[in-house]
N, C-alpha and C positions, 0 to 999 in steps of 0.2 A: 250614796256618795261617800268617798273615803273620808276618814277623819282629817287628813291633811288638806283637803280641798276647801276652797272658800265657799261658805254658806251664808248667803245674805238673806235668804227667805226667813230665817228665824228671827231677824231683827226688824223686819219690814212690817208696816201697819198699812194695809191697803184696803180699798173698797172691794167688796166681794162681787163675784159674778154669779147671778142667780137667774132663774127663769123670768122673773119679773123685772130685771134690770132695765129693759127698754122703756116700760111704762113708768117705772119709778123715777127715772131721771127726768122725764117730762113733766112729771107732776110736782116734785119737791125740790129739784135741784136749783139752788142759787149760784152754783159753782160756774155753770156755763156762761150766763150773762156777765158774771164777774170777770172771767178770763177774756171774753170778747170785748168788753169795755176797755180793759187795760191794753189789749192789742190795738184797738183803734186809737187810743192816746199815743202810743209808741209810733204808730204809723203816721199820724199827723205830725209828730215831732220830727220825724226823719225826713220829711219832704225836701227840706233844703239840703240835707246831706246827699239825698238820691240825686238831686240836680247836680251837685258837685261831682259825684261819681259818674254820672252820665257824660259830663264834659271831659273827665279824665279818660273815660273808656273811648270816647270818640277821638280824642287826640292820640291815644295809644294805637288805635286801629287806622287812623288817617281818615276819618269820616267828618264831613260837614254836617252840623245840626240844622234843624229847621229854623233856627234863629239867624242863620247866616244867609243874607240876601245879596245876590250878585246883580250888577247892572248889566245893561245890554252891551256895554263896551267891554266888560270883563269876560273874555273868552276862555282863559285858562282856569282849570279846576284843580290844579296840582296841590298836593299836600305833603309837606316835608316832615316825616315822622321822626323828628328828633326826640319827642316825648318817649317814644318806644325805645330808642337807644339808651336814653338816660334811665328809664325805668328797669330795663334788663341789666344795665351796669350796676344799679343799686341792688337789685335783687341778687345778682351774682356774687356781689361783695358780702352781703348778709349771709348767704349760703356758705361761702368759703370760710367765713370767720366761724360760724356756728359748728360746721363740721370739719374744722382744720385738723382735728386729732382723730378723725375717722370714728367718732362715737358721739352719742347724744351728750350735749354739754351740761350734765348734771353730775353732782357728786354728793355723797353722804358722808359726814364727818361727825365725830363726837362733839358735844358742846364743850365749852371752856371748862365748866365744872359739872361733869355728868352727875345727875341725881340718881340715887338708888344704888350706886356702885362706887367703889373707891377710885380715887383719881389715878393713883399709881400703885403698882405692886412691884416689889424688888426681891432679889435673892442674891446673896453674896456667898459664893462657894468657899471663900477663905475666912469667913467670919467664924469665930469660935462658937461652939454649940451653946455655952453659957450666956453668950451675949444676944443670942437670937430671940429670946423671949418666948412667950407662949402664943403670940398672935399667929394664927394660921388662917390663910384664905385659900379656899378651893377654887382656883381659877385657872385659866389657860392664857398663853401668850397671844398677843393680838397684833403684833407688829407695830410699826410707826409710820407716820407720814413721810413719804418719799423714799420708802425702802424698796420700791420697784416691784411691790406685790399687788399692784392694782389689777383687778380682775376685769377682763374685757367682756363685752356683751356675748353671751353664748357660752361663757365658762360654766363648767359643771362642778358638782361637789368634789369630784376627784381632783379637778384643778386646784381647788382650794386646799385639799389635803397635801397635794404635792408641794405647795408653797409653804404651808405652815405646819404640816404634820410632823416633820423632822424635829422641829423645835419642841412641839408639844410632847413628843415621845421622850425627848431628853429631860423634860421637867417633870415628867410623871413621878420619878423617884423622890423628888424634893417638894412635892405639893405641900407638905406640912411645914416646910421651912420658908414658905413665902411670907413676906411681911408687907404691911401697908405703908405706902409712902415710897419716895425715891431712895435709891441706895446712897449710902454715906461714904463709901469708899470707891476708889477707881475700879476695883474688881467686881463691883455689883452690877447686876443686870436689872434693868427697870422696864416694865411693861404697862401699857394702857389697856385696862380691862374693856373699854367700849369700842376699841378699834375693830375687833373681830366682828362685832354686831354691825358696825358701820360698813365694813367691807361686804358682808353678806346682804345687808339691806341694799347697798348700791347695786350689787349684782342682780338682786331680785328685781329692782326697779328697772335697770337696763334691759333685762330679759323681757319684762312686761311691755316696755316701750317698743322694743324690736318686734315683739309678737303682734303688736297692734299696728305696726306701720307708722309709728309716730314720726319717723324722719320724713316720709312722704307728706304727711299731713302739715308738718312744720314748714316744709318748703312751699306748700300751697298758701299757708298763712303769710309767709314772708313775701310772696309775690303780691298778695292783695295789700299787704302793708306798704310796699313801695309804690304801688299804683294808686290805690284809694286812700291810704293813710291809716288803715286799721286792719290788723289780722286777728282772727278769732279762732280759738280751738276749744273743743269741748272735751272734758274728761277729768278724772277717770269716772266712767260710768259702767255699771255691771251689765254684762251681756252673756248669754249662753253660747259658747263657741263650739262648733262641731269639729271633732278631730277624726279623720278617717281611720278605720280599723277593719281588718279582715280577719275572720276566724281561720282555723286550720282547714276547714272545709271550703274555704274560698268565699263564704257568705259575708257580705258587707254589714257590719254591725257598728255604726259610728258611736264615738263616746262624746258626751257633752259635759262641758265644764264651765262654771261661772268664772269669768276673767274680767279684769279691768280693761277698758277700751278707750281710745281717744280718737277724735276725728276732727277734720277741718270744717268749720262752718263758715259759709260765705257771708260776707257782711250784708248782702242783699237779703238774706234769710234771717238776719239777726235783729231782733227788736228789743232793745234794753229799756230800763226804766228812764223815762224822759227827764226825771228830776235828778238823776245821777250823773257824775262826771267820770266815774270809773266803777270797776266791778265791786270794789269794797263799799261803795255807797249805794249800789243797786239793790232795790227791794225785790225785784223780779226780772226775769229774762224770758222772751218768748221766741222760739224757733219755729219757723214756717217750713213745713215739709211739703213737697210735691211728690206723691206716691201713685204708683200704678195699682191695679187690682192685686197683682201678686205680692207687691211689697206690703200692701195693707193686710192681706191674709197672713203674711209671714209674721206679723206682729203677735198673732195668737200663740206662736211658739215661745215668746218671751214671757217672763213671769209678770203676773198681776194684770195682764191685758184681758179685757172681758170679751170672750169669744162671741156671745150672743149679740152683744152691741156692735161689734165689728161686722158681724153678718147683716145686721140691720142697715148699717151704713152703706154696705155694698149693695143692698137691695134698693136703697134710695137712689143711688147712681152718683156719677161723678160730679163733683161741685167745685172744681178748680176754676178760678177767675184770674185771668192774666192781669198783671199790673201794667201800668202805662209804659214803664221802662223795659219791659221784657222784650218787646219787639226791637228795640234798639240794640239789645244784647245778642240777638239772634239774626243771622243772616237769612233765616227762613222764618217768615212771619205769616202764617195762614190766618185767613179771615175768620174761620171757624174756631170753636172752642177747643180745648185740650182735654183729652180723655184721661184726666188725672183727678186724684183727690187731694184736697187741701186739708192737711192735718196740722194743728196747732199744739206745740209742746211748751207747757208753762213750768217754769221752775221759780219759786218764790214764796213769799209769805201769804198765808190765808188765815182769816179769822177762825178762832177755834169753834165758835158757835156754828159757823158755816159748815165745818167738817163734821160736827155732831149731827147737824140736821141732815147731812147726807147719809147718815147711818153708819159712819165709821166708829169703831170702838177705839177710844183713846185710853191708854193707860193712865192710872191715877196720878202718876208723877208728872204727867204733861197736861192734865186738865186745868192747872192753875195758871198756865200760859195763856195770854190773850191771842197770840198768833203762833201758828206753826208753819214750817216750811214743807211744801208738798210739791210733788211732781204730777201734773195733770195733762192728759191728752184729750183733745176734742176733735171730732170729725163729724161733719153734717149735723152739727148742733147736738151731738151725742157725746157722752162721757165714756170714752173707751179705756181710760186708765186713770186711777187716782191712788197715790201711795205717798205716805209721809216720807220725807227724806230719811233714808236709813243710815247715811253717813254721819259720823260724830267726829268733830262738831259739824253742825249743819252748814254747808257751804254750797252755793250755786256753782255747779261744775262747768262754768264758762270762764274763758280768760281772753281778754281783749287787749292787744298790745299796739300802741300808736307808733307810727313812723316818726312823726314829729308831734310832740305833745301839744294839745290845745287845752289849756287849763280850764276853760269855760265851756267845754263841750266833751261829750262822751267820745266822739270819733275824732281821730287825729288827721293830720295833713300829710299828703303824700307828694311824690315827685311830680306827678302830673298837675296838681294844683299849684305848686310852687312856680312852675314855668308855663302856666296857662296863657298869661299875657305875651311872653316871649315867643311862644308857639304861634299865637295869632300874628304877631309882627312878622315872623319868618315866612309864614304862609303868604301874607299880603305882599311883602317885598318880592318874594319869588314869583307870585302870579304876575306882578307888575313887570318884572324882568322878562318873563316869558312872553307876555303879551307885546311888550315893546320889541323884543327880538323878532317876533313874527311879523310885526308891522315894518320894521326897518329892513327885514330881509326880502321884502316884496315891493314892487313898484306900485305906486299909487297913480292911476290913470286919469287924465282929464281929457274930456272929449268935447269938441265944438260941433254939435249936431248940425248947425246951419251949413257946414261945409260938406256934410255927408248926405247921401241919398236917403230920404226918410224911409222908415219901416225896417231898418236893418238890425240884426241881432248884434248888440254891443258886447257880448261876452268875449273874453280873450282866451286864446290858445295858440300854440305853435302853428304857423302857416296861415293864420287868419287873414282874410282879405276884406277891406273896407272899400265901398264904392263912394267916390266923391261927386259932388255936384259939379256939372260942367262949367268951367270958367270960374269957380269960386276961389277967391284968393285966400291966402294964409294957411297955417298948419292946423289940421283938423285934430290930431291926437297928440297929447303931451304926456310924458312920464316924469313922476316926481318921487324922490326917495325920502322916507320918513327918517328923522334923526334917531340914532341908537343911543340910548342913555341907560342901557340895561347894566352897565358897570357901576353906575352910581347906585342902583337898587341892590346889587350884590354887595357893595360896601355896607349898605344899611343892614342887609341879611347877616353879614358877618358880625356886625355890631350886636344884633339881637341874639346871635348864637353865644357871644361872649356873656351877654346878660343871663342867658340860660345856664351857663357854667356857674356864674356867681350865685344865682337864685337856688340851684340844686345842690351846690357843693361838690359836683362831680366835673372836674376839668375834662375837656374834649379828648386830650391825649390819653386819659385813663382808660377810655374804652375804644382806642385805635384810631382816633381822629388825628390826621396829619395837617401840616400847614399851620401849626399853632404860632401865634405871634406874641410879642411882648416878653414877659419874664419866662414864659414857657420855651423860649428859644435857647436858654442856657441851662446847664446841668444844675446850678444852685437854684435857678427859678423853678425848674421841674421838681426838685426835691421839696422846695417850700410849698408848691402847689399840692403835691402828693401828701405832705404833712397835714395841710389843711383838709384835704379829702378824708384822710383817715380820722382827723378829729370829729368830723361830722358822722362818720361811721360808728365811731366809739359811742356817741350819743344814742344812735339808733339801736345798737347792740345792747346798751345799758337798758333801754326801754323794753327790749325783748327779755332781758334777764329779770327785770323787776315786775313786769306786767304779765308775762307768759310762762317762762321757763320755771322760775321759782314757785309760783303758785301751782303749776302743773305737777312739779316734783313733790311738793308738800302734799298734794292731793293723793298721789301714789303712796306716799309715806304713811298718811293717815289710813288709807285703804288697807295696807298691809298690817299696820298695827291693830287694826280693828278686826279683820277677818282672817288673817293668816295665822295658822296654829304653830308656826316654827318659832320657838322662843329665842333661838340663837340670833335672829335678825332684829330683835327688839331691844330698845335701850333708849337713853336720853341722847338722841341724835338730832341733827339738823341738816337740811338740804341746802346745797349751795349751787347757784347757777354759775357756769363757767364761761359764758359767751364772751364777756368783756375780758376776762382773764386770758382767753385764747388769743385775742388780738394784742393785748398788752404784752403777753409773754413773748410772742414772736418777735416784736420789734424792740424790746428792751432787755428782756431776760438773756437772750442769746448774746447780746453785746456785752453784758456784765459777766457772764460766764467766760467768754473769750478773753476779756480783760484779766479775770482772775487766773485763768489758765496761763497766760503769758507771765504774770507776776510770780505765780507759784512754780514756774519751771526753773527758777534760779536754784543753784545747789544749796543755798542756805535755807530756803523756804520749802523745797520739795519734800522733805521728810514729814512735814506737817499737813500736807495736802492730801485729800481723798480723791485721787485722780479718777478712779472708777466711777464715783458719784458724779463728778464734774462732767465727764465725758457722756454719761448716760443722760444728764440734764441737757447738755448741748444738743444730743440727738432729738430729745423730746421737743426743744424749742424750734427745731428745724422740721417738725412734723414728721419725724422718722421713728420707727419702732426700735427702741434701744435694745431689745432682745435679739433683734435681727442684725443690727449693724455694729454692736459692740461685743467684746469678749469678756467673760468673767475672769477672775484671777488665774485659775488654772489654764484656761484657754490663752490668756495673754502671755503666761510663762512659756507655753509650748510655742506660741507664735514667735516670741523673742528668740528662743533657741533655733527655730527654723530660719529666721532672718540672720541670725549670727552665722549659722552654718553656710547660708547662701553667700554671704559677704566673704566668708573665707575662701570659697571655691572661685570667686572672681579672679581673673588674671591680674597680678600685680605688675606695675611698670618696673623693669630691671634698671640697673645702673647704666648710665650712658658711657660708652667707650670713646676712645679717641676718634675724632672725626677724620674721615678719609676724603682725600681730594677727589673731585669729580673728574671723570674721563672726558676731556674736551672733545674727543673724537666720537663720543657716543652720538649716534644720529638721532636718538629719541630725545636727547636733551635731559634725561633723567639724571645721569651722572652717578647715581648711587650715593651722593654725598649730600651736604648741606649748603645752604646759600649763606655766604659770609662776605666780609669786606676783603679787599685785595687790590693788586695793582692792575690796571687796565693793560691788556696785551699791546704790544708795540708792533707796528708793521714790520714783517719779516720774521717774527717769531713763529715757532711752531703753533699751529692751530689758529692763526689769525685768519679770519675769513677773507680779508682783503688781499691776501697774497694771490698771485696769479696761478700758482701751482704749488702744491704741498709736496716737498721732497723729502726723501729719507734722510735721516741724520748721517753725516759724514763720519768717517773713522776718526777716533779720538774724541768723540763726543761733541764735535763742532756742529753748530746749527746749520741747517741747509741754506743755501743761497737762494734768494728770491729772484724773480725775473727782473730785467733791466727797468721795466716800466712798472713801478710800484704804484698801487692805488693809494690814495690818501686815506687816512683814518676816517671812519664814519663820523659824520658830523663836522669835519674840517672844512674850511673855506679856501677854495683855490683862487 
């Protein structure tokens, strides 16, 4: 393995795999009953949560549970899946906010007062030599926050050099003239020594997240957050990843590298410490795996898994037992068992004596501890892996984010639970409306059998003939119509739907529902409701930031600090989650930037404004790439010249000459002149349409004579 690659094996303390591993575990191991007992405690504690999740899933799928009993009179089984609509709306909003900037919402920044490095370094090219002092720091420029040099996921070292290399080259001749602290004159240049490390660390973490498919796993966690109330992710954990490689002769020779990985863990397979309300309080976590034979065998390729014990587990046979809730989650529920293996993965504290009894050699610096954090895998009552947590500091690599925080429980509250009652009401009112509509749409027939010949078939169909008794008086068959009250049921249905909007915080029009009444019928009302909806979303995104994104990013930071050999990415840095910032920036920051741009456009203030920075920030607030939609100073100057030349080429309106009179004889009516005020023509004048005949002018310029019978002017009364 190359020097720059991650090497975890050197820091790991694991249970060895020997020829006697199978028999030794059965004889002396106290680890297995210890893990099984904790798994049973967590399973018992989770029962009430599993019932809540089952109801949520049924409401999402539109399924009635076994606790719903229908009477003989209830014929309709309709299920209105409003829960699904609300859940998908909440899920979509979470994803839109988290990935609004087309990148994982994590950033790395220097701390306020970085330890181990100077806070500021300055250089003043105009400062006299005798005032510079003897303090010299060998450092490099690092840029500053908001300089537009953020590295996107997938950026390479060449990209970094393109952004910062020019400045670095310019400062090489003055390395001995750099001084600690900010510059004291306007000509001084000040740099932050920790910024370059933060930029490189951020790029490193983003590349690792992209390579592990973190975006996909985060979306899966967000969906379970919205539906069940809790989203769980695992990571970073080390795994050997295979990279395809072909030699010059075409022979396939893959490369393997230990890389950090993340994955989504379903809440159904997640068993936390029952005495904890969050991951910071949890002493342990157990993940339940359902593996095939191939998946179980593939564990032998990962470090510290015991090959002989895995082979023994496979020989014993499949041991997976379905939970009571699994049939409800699957549309296909076979009666026979599942050909799978149940594997328990334990992360948490273990007594030091128990580890020593297992035969693990613990370093002297750890033997004084009463407890150690370990990772233990069990299958078929066999210990297939046991390794002390190699990550420093020791953290359980699981992160659980609640949709709505429940301060007295580990698991949160989701959309489905919040509208459970309203979903029941909507289903009930809709079933009543459907049943009533069916009854009222058909005749109820009353038959007097004494008037009919006995033994006849009383079923009704078009063209049916009934035979009457001879001489029997009165009507034999009566038709009655059932009253239609379905409109009242639909009014109650609409009331329940409004309650669903209030209980979830997602108004119906936010996910395409029409026919909204009340305040939602006005623009101001819609704005108010949307503001309230965004307020609830902010709380959810804040939970994602605090309970999932930040600890996940810090895990990757610690991983790289411990195992990565690149010194340029290390420093006194901090990881910040940007989920809430993405939402806040889009709704507030853009408005403030536009207001500033309007104020700074005045001639008196324009020389003091940095318009290039403002325009780039406006593009960012609109989720646009500023490098693609804005010009730099040189491009802006060129664009200004082009626009100036274009305006000069446009035809300019010439001076208006004297107006010419229109030709009244022009049959088109255009006349070639303009419309203005003047005297109305008088009957008999040239061009008057009421003249009987238009004559040529007489000699001497006299007007022609009209006919004896002149027509009155248009509009006159005779």
